[in-house]
KEVEX-676235 format. One line per field, with one value per residue (C-alpha): residue number from 1; chain; x, y, z. Coordinates in steps of 0.1 Angstrom, whole numbers, plus 5000, padded with zeros to 4 digits. Each point is the difference from the previous one (the first is absolute). Layout:
tormi (NUM	...) .
torke (A	...) .
u (X	...) .
v (Y	...) .
w (Z	...) .
***
This chain:
tormi (1	2	3	4	5	6	7	8	9	10	11	12	13	14	15	16	17	18	19	20	21	22	23	24	25	26	27	28	29	30	31	32	33	34	35	36	37	38	39	40	41	42	43	44	45	46	47	48	49	50	51	52	53	54	55	56	57	58	59	60	61	62	63	64	65	66	67	68	69	70	71	72	73	74	75	76	77	78	79	80	81	82	83	84	85	86	87	88	89	90	91	92	93	94	95	96	97	98	99	100	101	102	103	104	105	106	107	108	109	110	111	112	113	114	115	116	117	118	119	120	121	122	123	124	125	126	127	128	129	130	131	132	133	134	135	136	137	138	139	140	141	142	143	144	145	146	147	148	149	150	151	152	153	154	155	156	157	158	159	160	161	162	163	164	165	166	167	168	169	170	171	172	173	174	175	176	177	178	179	180	181	182	183	184	185	186	187	188	189	190	191	192	193	194	195	196	197	198	199	200	201	202	203	204	205	206	207	208	209	210	211	212	213	214	215	216	217	218	219	220	221	222	223	224	225	226	227	228	229	230	231	232	233	234	235	236	237	238	239	240	241	242	243	244	245	246	247	248	249	250	251	252	253	254	255	256	257	258	259	260	261	262	263	264	265	266	267	268	269	270	271	272	273	274	275	276	277	278	279	280	281	282	283	284	285	286	287	288	289	290	291	292) .
torke (A	A	A	A	A	A	A	A	A	A	A	A	A	A	A	A	A	A	A	A	A	A	A	A	A	A	A	A	A	A	A	A	A	A	A	A	A	A	A	A	A	A	A	A	A	A	A	A	A	A	A	A	A	A	A	A	A	A	A	A	A	A	A	A	A	A	A	A	A	A	A	A	A	A	A	A	A	A	A	A	A	A	A	A	A	A	A	A	A	A	A	A	A	A	A	A	A	A	A	A	A	A	A	A	A	A	A	A	A	A	A	A	A	A	A	A	A	A	A	A	A	A	A	A	A	A	A	A	A	A	A	A	A	A	A	A	A	A	A	A	A	A	A	A	A	A	A	A	A	A	A	A	A	A	A	A	A	A	A	A	A	A	A	A	A	A	A	A	A	A	A	A	A	A	A	A	A	A	A	A	A	A	A	A	A	A	A	A	A	A	A	A	A	A	A	A	A	A	A	A	A	A	A	A	A	A	A	A	A	A	A	A	A	A	A	A	A	A	A	A	A	A	A	A	A	A	A	A	A	A	A	A	A	A	A	A	A	A	A	A	A	A	A	A	A	A	A	A	A	A	A	A	A	A	A	A	A	A	A	A	A	A	A	A	A	A	A	A	A	A	A	A	A	A	A	A	A	A	A	A	A	A	A	A	A	A	A	A	A	A	A	A) .
u (5338	4978	4997	4987	4972	4994	5005	4974	4977	5001	4999	4965	4986	5012	4991	4962	5003	5010	4973	4972	5010	4999	4966	4984	5014	4980	4970	4998	5005	4969	4984	5007	4988	4964	5001	4988	5020	4988	5020	5032	4987	4991	5033	5023	4978	4999	5034	5005	4982	5021	5038	4985	4989	5031	5020	4991	4992	5025	5022	4973	4991	5035	5005	4967	5008	5030	4989	5023	4988	5014	5018	5010	5035	4991	4990	5035	5024	5032	4982	4982	5031	5020	4972	4999	5038	5002	4968	5022	5031	4980	4981	4966	4976	4993	4980	4968	5020	4985	5008	4986	5001	5018	5035	5007	5023	4989	4989	4987	4990	4967	4981	4997	5029	5025	4968	4982	5025	4999	5026	4995	5022	4992	5004	5026	5020	5004	5009	5027	5014	5027	4989	5034	4979	4965	5011	5014	4967	4978	5024	4997	4960	5000	5020	4971	4977	5028	5005	4961	5002	4974	4973	5014	4992	4969	4983	5013	4987	4960	5004	5011	4976	4977	5013	4991	4963	4994	5020	4978	4971	5011	5003	4965	4985	5014	4990	4968	4984	4962	5002	4970	5020	5035	4979	4992	5044	5030	5012	5037	4996	4992	5034	5013	4985	5016	5036	5003	4988	5031	5022	4986	5020	5025	5007	4996	5024	5027	4994	5002	5028	5018	4990	5010	5040	5021	4984	5013	5038	4996	4979	5032	5027	4978	4998	5038	5007	4971	5022	5031	5005	5001	4999	4970	4985	5017	4996	4964	4994	5019	4978	4967	5015	5009	4967	4975	4968	4963	4980	4971	4976	5012	4987	5014	4990	5021	5032	5022	4996	5020	5036	5000	4974	4975	4981	5008	5026	4999	5012	4972	5003	5039	4996	4972	5016	4997	5036	5035	5013	5018	5035	4999	4991	5028	5025	4994	5005	5031	5013	4990	5016	5030	4973	4976) .
v (6441	4992	5037	5015	4972	5010	5040	4991	4987	5034	5017	4984	5010	5038	5000	4989	5024	5029	4991	4997	5038	5012	4981	5012	5038	4996	4987	5032	5027	4975	5006	5036	5007	4984	5008	4965	4976	4972	5003	4999	4967	4984	5008	4985	4971	4991	5005	4974	4975	5009	4996	4966	4987	5014	4982	4962	5014	5026	4973	4988	5031	5013	4967	5012	5037	4990	4970	4972	4964	4978	4968	4969	4982	4990	5031	5018	4969	5027	5029	4975	4979	5034	5015	4959	5000	5035	4984	4970	5028	5021	4979	5011	4988	4997	5033	4994	5010	5027	5011	5039	4996	5037	5007	5026	4983	4996	4983	4999	4979	5002	4984	5004	4975	4971	4975	5022	5016	5001	5012	5015	5007	5015	4980	5031	4996	4958	5005	5029	4984	4970	4974	5017	5034	4988	4979	5035	5017	4965	5004	5035	4993	4969	5031	5017	4966	4990	5042	5002	5025	4987	5003	5042	5003	4979	5022	5034	4989	4992	5035	5017	4988	5012	5035	5002	4994	5028	5018	4993	5006	5034	5010	4987	5015	5036	5001	4976	4997	5004	5043	5006	4977	5020	5032	4983	4997	5017	5017	5000	4969	4995	5011	4980	4971	5009	5008	4960	4986	5020	4993	4966	4979	5022	4992	4968	4997	5015	4976	4967	5017	5002	4968	4983	5012	4989	4963	4996	5010	4973	4975	5006	4991	4970	4987	5001	4979	4977	4991	5016	5011	5041	4999	4983	5029	5025	4988	4995	5036	5012	4983	5011	5038	4992	4987	5017	5011	5006	4969	4993	4999	5027	5008	5024	4983	4966	5018	4998	4958	4999	4997	5027	5033	4989	5034	5022	5024	5036	5028	4993	4962	5003	5023	4976	4970	4971	4986	5018	5002	4971	5017	5002	4964	4989	5027	4981	4964	5009	5016	4975	4970	4996	4990	4976) .
w (8747	5030	5008	4968	4996	5037	4989	4967	5027	5024	4965	4990	5030	4996	4963	5012	5025	4976	4976	5022	5014	4971	4990	5033	4989	4966	5016	5026	4968	4987	5028	5003	4964	5010	5031	5006	5027	4987	4974	5016	5020	4971	4978	5032	4997	4964	5004	5025	4983	4966	5013	5018	4966	4986	5022	4992	4963	4989	4984	4979	4981	5000	4977	4981	4998	4981	4976	5017	4992	5027	4983	5003	4997	4964	4989	5001	5020	4995	5024	5023	5007	5012	5018	5018	5004	5021	5015	5014	5003	5024	5019	4994	4986	4962	4994	4970	4965	4972	4966	4988	4965	4996	4981	5030	5018	5035	5030	5039	5026	5022	5030	5030	5016	4987	5001	4981	4971	4967	4971	4966	4972	4965	4970	4986	5035	4991	4964	5005	5031	5004	5024	5026	4995	5000	5033	5016	4991	5017	5034	4998	5003	5025	5019	5005	5009	5024	5020	4999	4975	4978	5032	5002	4959	5006	5032	4974	4971	5012	5019	4974	4980	5027	4997	4964	5004	5029	4980	4969	5026	5006	4968	4993	5033	4992	4959	4996	5040	5005	4998	5022	5032	4984	5011	5037	5006	4999	4975	5022	5003	4962	4989	5026	4991	4964	5012	5022	4966	4985	5023	5015	4972	5000	5038	4993	4978	5018	5028	4970	4993	5035	5006	4967	4992	5029	4989	4971	5001	5030	4978	4971	5034	5007	4967	4995	5035	4987	4963	5013	4966	5001	4965	4992	5018	4984	4967	5010	5006	4971	4975	5023	4991	4963	4998	5019	4985	5019	5000	4987	5030	5023	5037	5023	5028	4988	4990	5030	4999	4967	4994	4979	4996	4975	4994	4972	5008	5008	5022	5027	4990	5010	5032	5017	4983	5030	4989	4997	4971	4985	4996	5035	5008	4973	5020	5035	4986	4989	5028	5021	4977	5026	5031	4984) .
***
């Protein structure tokens, strides 16, 4: 487990470097298109400032974008007590607890480290899960906290948001830019800007997918190790599969944080999903029962 935590800390650095290179490439293309090197310089400066802000604020932003509301024990004693008991069992600081008013069953954890963590579940998840299944789901989320997955997910969330902003800016440059200034730029550059605006979000999604898929398998197994009850996690995943539906508040940047894909189903979403298929996750747990 300690090796996994160290690996996630190293992976955080790799992810940041990968996104910085991607952003640098986009900045270079913008500068080439407009024949203005200051565009690249300012893009890198703004990106750096944005990344620092995101490191401290992305957790709260993710909660706000999902519509999550922080609760106290009196608001939902059953759910709060489950998280509190898991905090004691795992030896982790008590995270902030949130509920999302949404009938789509789902949950996620966020924060930059265990001391600044938060967990959230939808009202739909709390309603359909029995105590053992809900405990398994929240043990999965607490595993993300313990393994420092939340830091990787939070940083990826912030950087994917930034790539989306640059992509939108690229489209606006090509189609709605100042035509007089456009004539001073490079026609080839404009084509490159358009290509970058289309491909950058795709590359960002692939990077996000590469980071996230193995984390879900590990968190499932870690949840079983915490609860000592494989059937709880298996049954919870089966319910997530049978009751799966898109969430009302959707954001592709936050997809990787959830225990189940919160987006609408479709070929492209399934292909680029940051989550492995639930049936594969169940299969791994079934095969691993004897070793837990």
